[in-house]
C-alpha positions in Angstrom: 0.0 0.0 0.0 1.4 3.4 -0.9 0.3 6.7 0.7 0.4 10.0 -1.1 1.9 12.9 0.8 0.7 16.5 0.5 4.0 17.5 -1.1 3.5 15.0 -3.9 5.7 12.2 -2.6 4.6 8.7 -1.5 5.5 6.4 1.3 5.3 2.7 1.8 4.4 1.1 5.1 8.0 1.2 6.4 8.3 5.0 5.6 4.9 5.7 7.3 6.0 3.7 10.4 9.2 5.7 10.5 7.4 9.0 10.3 5.0 7.9 13.0 7.9 6.9 15.2 9.5 10.3 14.7 6.3 12.1 15.7 5.9 10.0 18.8 9.5 10.5 19.8 9.2 14.2 19.3 6.2 14.3 21.6 8.0 12.3 24.3 11.1 14.4 24.0 9.1 17.6 24.3 7.4 16.2 27.4 10.8 15.2 28.9 12.3 18.6 28.2 9.4 20.3 30.0 9.8 17.8 32.9 13.5 18.3 33.1 13.0 22.1 33.7 11.0 21.2 36.8 13.6 18.9 38.2 16.9 19.6 39.9 20.3 17.9 40.2 20.7 14.3 39.3 17.2 13.9 38.2 17.8 16.4 35.3 20.9 14.3 34.3 18.8 11.1 34.2 16.1 12.8 32.0 18.8 14.2 29.7 20.2 10.7 29.3 16.8 9.3 28.4 16.4 12.1 25.8 19.8 11.2 24.4 18.8 7.5 24.2 15.6 8.3 22.3 17.4 10.7 19.9 20.1 8.1 19.2 17.5 5.5 18.5 15.7 7.7 16.0 19.0 8.6 14.4 19.8 4.9 14.0 16.4 4.3 12.4 17.0 7.1 9.9 20.5 5.7 9.0 19.0 2.3 8.6 16.7 3.7 5.9 19.6 5.1 3.8 
């Protein structure tokens, strides 16, 4: 199944799943960034590490698609 994008491109299921993952990750990262601002000390470091893990995972997904 192929999906047409507004800009004229198309995506297969794998591409759609990737974009869905990016949107979900972006929402989670935004939440964590807001949460991090409310925390102090070591808790901020842990949240920063989680954000980095998510970012690295999404980066690996994008490199896999190349």
